[in-house]
C-alpha positions in Angstrom: -23.5 -13.9 16.9 -24.6 -11.3 13.8 -21.5 -10.4 13.0 -23.2 -8.9 9.6 -25.3 -5.8 11.8 -21.5 -5.0 13.2 -20.3 -1.1 13.0 -16.5 -1.4 13.4 -14.5 1.5 12.6 -11.1 0.5 11.6 -8.3 4.0 13.1 -4.5 2.9 12.0 -2.3 5.5 9.7 -1.4 1.8 7.6 -3.2 1.3 5.6 -1.8 -1.9 4.7 -3.3 -3.1 8.6 -6.9 -1.5 8.1 -7.0 -3.9 4.5 -5.6 -6.1 6.4 -8.7 -6.3 9.1 -10.9 -4.5 6.7 -10.2 -8.5 5.3 -10.8 -10.2 8.5 -13.7 -8.1 9.1 -15.7 -8.1 6.8 -14.4 -12.3 6.3 -16.2 -12.9 9.4 -19.4 -11.2 7.9 -18.8 -7.8 9.0 -20.3 -5.8 5.9 -19.8 -2.2 7.7 -16.4 -1.4 8.7 -15.7 2.3 8.2 -12.2 3.1 8.2 -9.9 6.6 9.7 -6.5 7.4 9.1 -5.7 8.7 12.2 -7.2 9.7 16.4 -8.8 12.7 14.7 -10.1 11.1 11.4 -11.8 8.5 13.7 -13.6 11.5 16.2 -14.5 12.3 12.9 -15.7 10.0 11.8 -17.9 8.8 15.2 -19.2 12.4 14.8 -21.4 10.5 11.5 -21.7 7.3 11.9 -22.6 4.7 15.0 -19.9 1.7 15.4 -20.1 -1.3 18.1 -16.9 -1.4 17.5 -13.4 0.4 17.6 -9.5 -0.6 16.8 -7.4 1.2 16.9 -3.3 1.6 16.9 -1.0 2.5 19.7 1.4 4.5 17.6 -0.3 7.4 15.3 0.1 11.2 14.3 -0.9 12.9 15.8 -3.5 12.0 17.9 -2.0 8.5 19.3 -4.4 6.0 19.6 -4.1 6.5 24.2 -5.6 10.2 23.4 -8.0 9.1 20.6 -9.4 6.8 23.1 -9.0 9.6 26.1 -11.4 12.2 23.8 -14.1 9.6 22.9 -14.4 8.2 27.0 -15.0 12.0 27.4 -17.5 13.0 24.8 -20.8 11.1 25.4 -21.9 12.4 21.2 -19.5 9.7 20.6 -20.2 6.3 22.4 
């Protein structure tokens, strides 16, 4: 697989986890890594960037991972 062609969005309120995941993704060749500090920020990023993969945390505020994914699935323009 051409990991260098993937665009990934990391959604996590923990900066250390985002950094760890970004480093792992970068190590396997992913070059486009977008980071969001919470679900609302993730939705805003998705309105500006097309991504192939979203990795999200479950427990975040003000919008948790479940609510984020629910809103994402109900927003055809963001898929």
